[in-house]
TIMIRO-869386 format. One line per field, with one value per atom (N, C-alpha, C): residue number from 1; atom name; z, x, y. Coordinates in Angstrom, 1 decimal. Each point is the difference from the previous one (the first is absolute). Example, Ala and Ser with C-alpha at 12.3 -4.5 7.8 and 13.67 -1.06 7.14 Angstrom:
2
k: 1_1_1_2_2_2
a: N_CA_C_N_CA_C
z: 7.8_0.0_0.0_-0.7_0.0_0.8
x: 13.2_-0.9_0.9_-0.4_0.9_-0.8
y: -5.7_1.2_1.2_1.1_1.1_1.1
This chain:
88
k: 1_1_1_2_2_2_3_3_3_4_4_4_5_5_5_6_6_6_7_7_7_8_8_8_9_9_9_10_10_10_11_11_11_12_12_12_13_13_13_14_14_14_15_15_15_16_16_16_17_17_17_18_18_18_19_19_19_20_20_20_21_21_21_22_22_22_23_23_23_24_24_24_25_25_25_26_26_26_27_27_27_28_28_28_29_29_29_30_30_30_31_31_31_32_32_32_33_33_33_34_34_34_35_35_35_36_36_36_37_37_37_38_38_38_39_39_39_40_40_40_41_41_41_42_42_42_43_43_43_44_44_44_45_45_45_46_46_46_47_47_47_48_48_48_49_49_49_50_50_50_51_51_51_52_52_52_53_53_53_54_54_54_55_55_55_56_56_56_57_57_57_58_58_58_59_59_59_60_60_60_61_61_61_62_62_62_63_63_63_64_64_64_65_65_65_66_66_66_67_67_67_68_68_68_69_69_69_70_70_70_71_71_71_72_72_72_73_73_73_74_74_74_75_75_75_76_76_76_77_77_77_78_78_78_79_79_79_80_80_80_81_81_81_82_82_82_83_83_83_84_84_84_85_85_85_86_86_86_87_87_87_88_88_88
a: N_CA_C_N_CA_C_N_CA_C_N_CA_C_N_CA_C_N_CA_C_N_CA_C_N_CA_C_N_CA_C_N_CA_C_N_CA_C_N_CA_C_N_CA_C_N_CA_C_N_CA_C_N_CA_C_N_CA_C_N_CA_C_N_CA_C_N_CA_C_N_CA_C_N_CA_C_N_CA_C_N_CA_C_N_CA_C_N_CA_C_N_CA_C_N_CA_C_N_CA_C_N_CA_C_N_CA_C_N_CA_C_N_CA_C_N_CA_C_N_CA_C_N_CA_C_N_CA_C_N_CA_C_N_CA_C_N_CA_C_N_CA_C_N_CA_C_N_CA_C_N_CA_C_N_CA_C_N_CA_C_N_CA_C_N_CA_C_N_CA_C_N_CA_C_N_CA_C_N_CA_C_N_CA_C_N_CA_C_N_CA_C_N_CA_C_N_CA_C_N_CA_C_N_CA_C_N_CA_C_N_CA_C_N_CA_C_N_CA_C_N_CA_C_N_CA_C_N_CA_C_N_CA_C_N_CA_C_N_CA_C_N_CA_C_N_CA_C_N_CA_C_N_CA_C_N_CA_C_N_CA_C_N_CA_C_N_CA_C_N_CA_C_N_CA_C_N_CA_C_N_CA_C_N_CA_C_N_CA_C_N_CA_C_N_CA_C_N_CA_C_N_CA_C_N_CA_C
z: 39.5_-0.7_-0.9_0.5_-0.7_-1.3_-1.5_-0.8_-0.9_0.1_-0.5_-1.6_-1.0_-1.0_-0.7_-0.4_-0.3_-1.4_-1.3_-1.0_-0.6_-0.6_-0.5_-1.2_-0.6_-1.8_-0.7_-1.5_-0.8_-0.5_-1.4_-0.6_0.4_0.5_0.5_1.3_1.2_1.1_1.0_-0.2_1.1_1.0_1.3_0.6_0.8_0.2_0.5_1.3_0.9_1.2_0.3_0.5_0.7_0.8_0.4_1.2_0.6_0.4_-0.2_1.8_0.9_0.8_-0.1_0.4_-0.6_1.3_1.2_1.4_0.0_-0.9_-0.1_-0.9_-0.8_-1.7_0.2_-1.2_0.5_-0.7_-0.9_-1.0_0.8_1.5_0.5_0.2_-0.1_0.0_-1.9_-1.1_-0.4_-0.9_0.8_-0.1_0.9_1.1_0.9_-0.8_-0.7_-0.9_-0.8_-0.7_-0.5_-0.1_1.4_0.8_0.2_0.5_0.8_-1.2_-1.2_-1.2_-0.2_0.4_-0.9_0.6_1.7_0.8_-0.2_-0.3_-0.1_-1.0_-1.0_-1.2_-0.5_0.6_0.0_0.2_-0.4_0.3_1.0_0.9_1.3_-0.3_-1.3_-0.6_-1.2_-0.3_-1.3_-1.6_-0.5_-1.7_-0.9_-0.6_-1.1_-0.8_-0.8_-1.2_-1.1_-0.8_-1.4_-0.1_-0.8_-0.3_-0.3_0.4_0.3_0.2_0.9_0.8_1.0_0.7_1.2_0.9_1.5_1.2_0.9_0.7_1.4_1.1_1.4_0.8_1.2_-0.1_1.2_0.8_1.0_1.5_0.2_0.8_0.9_1.3_0.8_1.2_1.0_-0.9_0.7_-1.2_-0.4_-0.5_-1.9_-0.3_-1.8_-0.7_-0.6_-1.5_-1.1_-1.0_-1.3_-1.3_-0.9_-1.5_-1.1_-1.0_-1.1_-1.6_-0.8_-1.1_-0.4_-1.7_0.3_0.8_0.6_1.1_0.8_-0.1_1.3_-0.2_1.2_-0.3_0.2_-0.5_0.0_0.8_1.0_1.7_0.4_-0.7_0.3_-0.8_-1.2_-1.2_0.7_0.6_0.6_0.7_1.0_1.8_-0.6_-0.7_-0.5_-0.6_-1.2_-0.8_1.1_0.9_0.4_1.4_0.3_1.2_-1.0_-1.1_-0.1_-1.2_0.1_-0.7_1.5_1.1_0.8_1.3_0.0_1.6_-0.3_1.2_0.1_0.0
x: 45.7_-0.9_0.1_-1.1_-0.2_-0.8_0.6_-0.5_-0.8_-0.8_-0.5_-0.7_0.1_-1.0_0.1_-1.3_-0.7_-0.7_0.5_0.1_-1.1_-1.4_-0.3_-0.6_-0.3_-0.2_0.8_-0.9_0.6_-0.1_0.8_-0.5_-0.1_1.9_0.1_-0.7_-0.8_-0.3_1.2_1.1_1.1_-0.2_0.1_0.2_0.9_1.1_0.7_0.2_0.9_-0.1_1.7_-0.4_1.4_-0.1_1.3_-0.2_1.2_0.1_0.9_-0.2_0.7_0.3_1.4_-1.1_1.3_0.5_-0.3_0.8_1.5_0.5_1.4_0.7_-0.9_0.2_0.5_1.1_0.3_-0.8_-1.5_-1.0_-0.9_-0.3_-1.4_-1.0_0.9_-1.0_-1.0_0.5_-0.3_-0.9_-0.2_-0.2_-1.8_0.5_-1.4_-0.9_0.8_-0.8_-1.1_1.0_-0.9_-1.2_0.2_-1.0_-0.7_0.2_-1.3_-0.9_0.1_-0.8_-0.4_0.6_-0.7_-1.3_0.1_-0.9_-1.3_1.2_-1.7_-1.2_0.7_-0.5_-0.9_0.7_-0.7_-1.3_-0.7_-1.3_0.1_-0.2_0.0_-0.9_-0.7_-0.7_0.6_0.1_0.3_-0.4_0.4_-1.1_0.2_-1.0_-0.1_1.4_0.5_0.8_-0.1_1.0_-0.6_0.8_-0.7_0.1_1.6_0.4_1.7_1.0_-1.1_1.1_0.4_1.2_0.5_-1.0_-0.1_-0.8_1.2_-0.4_1.4_-0.3_0.3_-0.3_1.2_-0.3_1.0_0.1_1.0_-0.5_1.5_-0.3_1.1_-0.1_1.1_-0.6_-1.6_-0.4_-1.6_-0.9_0.8_-1.5_-0.2_-1.2_0.6_-1.2_0.3_-0.8_0.3_-0.8_-0.5_0.3_0.9_-0.2_0.5_-0.8_-0.1_0.0_0.8_0.4_-1.3_-0.5_1.3_-0.2_-0.6_-0.6_1.2_1.2_1.0_0.7_-0.4_0.7_1.5_0.7_1.6_0.4_-0.2_0.2_0.1_-1.4_0.0_1.1_-0.1_1.2_1.5_0.4_1.3_0.2_-1.5_0.4_0.1_-0.8_0.0_1.3_0.2_1.2_1.2_0.3_1.1_0.0_-0.6_-0.7_0.1_-0.4_0.5_0.9_0.9_1.1_1.3_-0.5_1.1_-0.3_-1.2_-0.4_0.2_0.1_0.2_-1.3
y: 42.8_-0.2_-1.4_-1.1_-1.0_-0.3_0.1_0.1_-1.6_-0.5_-1.2_0.4_-1.0_-0.3_-1.0_-0.5_-1.2_0.3_-0.6_0.3_-1.6_0.5_-1.3_0.3_-1.5_0.4_0.3_0.4_-0.3_-0.9_-0.1_-1.4_-0.6_-0.7_-1.4_-0.2_1.2_-0.4_-0.4_0.8_-0.5_1.4_-0.5_1.1_0.2_1.0_0.5_0.9_-0.1_0.8_0.3_1.3_0.7_0.7_0.5_0.7_0.6_1.5_0.9_0.7_-0.5_1.2_0.8_1.5_1.0_0.7_-0.9_0.7_0.3_-0.7_-0.1_0.4_0.7_0.4_1.5_-0.1_1.7_0.9_-0.5_0.8_-0.5_0.0_-0.7_1.5_1.4_0.9_0.4_-0.6_-0.1_-1.1_-0.8_-1.4_0.3_0.7_-0.1_1.3_1.1_1.0_-1.3_-0.5_-0.7_-0.4_-1.4_-0.6_1.0_0.3_1.5_0.4_0.6_0.4_-1.6_-0.9_-0.9_-0.7_0.4_-0.8_1.5_1.0_1.3_0.3_-1.0_0.3_-1.5_-1.2_-1.2_-0.3_-1.0_-0.2_-1.5_0.4_-1.6_-1.2_0.0_-1.2_-0.2_-1.0_-0.9_0.9_0.7_0.6_-1.0_-0.1_-0.3_0.1_-1.5_-0.1_0.0_-0.6_0.1_-2.1_-0.6_-1.2_0.0_-1.1_0.0_1.0_1.0_1.3_-0.8_0.8_0.0_0.8_-1.0_0.7_0.2_1.1_1.0_-0.7_-0.6_0.6_0.4_0.9_1.2_0.2_-0.8_0.5_0.6_1.0_0.8_0.0_-0.4_-0.3_-0.4_-0.6_-0.4_0.1_1.5_0.6_-0.3_-0.6_-0.5_0.7_0.5_0.2_-0.9_-0.1_-0.6_0.6_-0.4_0.7_-1.2_0.5_-1.0_0.7_-1.3_0.7_0.3_0.6_1.3_1.2_0.1_1.8_-0.1_-0.7_0.7_1.1_1.2_1.1_0.1_1.4_-0.3_-0.2_-0.3_0.0_-1.4_-0.1_-1.8_-0.8_0.5_-1.1_-0.1_1.9_0.1_-1.0_-0.3_-0.4_-1.8_-0.3_-1.1_-1.3_1.4_-0.3_-0.1_1.0_-0.2_-1.7_0.5_-1.5_-1.1_-0.3_-1.5_-0.1_1.2_-0.2_-0.2_0.8_0.5_-1.5_-0.1_-0.5_-1.9_-0.3_-1.3_-1.1
């Protein structure tokens, strides 16, 4: 499973991207479960954000959902944080 996150916005307006390929990871099932929950609950069009807040594009194996601060779900926040931290 390939998970991509693109974060835009924020006070400085700096874009950040990261990607994780879970296929060879020992915790792949955990990633898959989290990604599936995010896909199931995420809107397929960008939501309205707040000034200087971050907006996220989350793509999992070609399926894309969107999120924006401050209304990220717990699953969205966890997935975004993990991909931006561990991804390349």
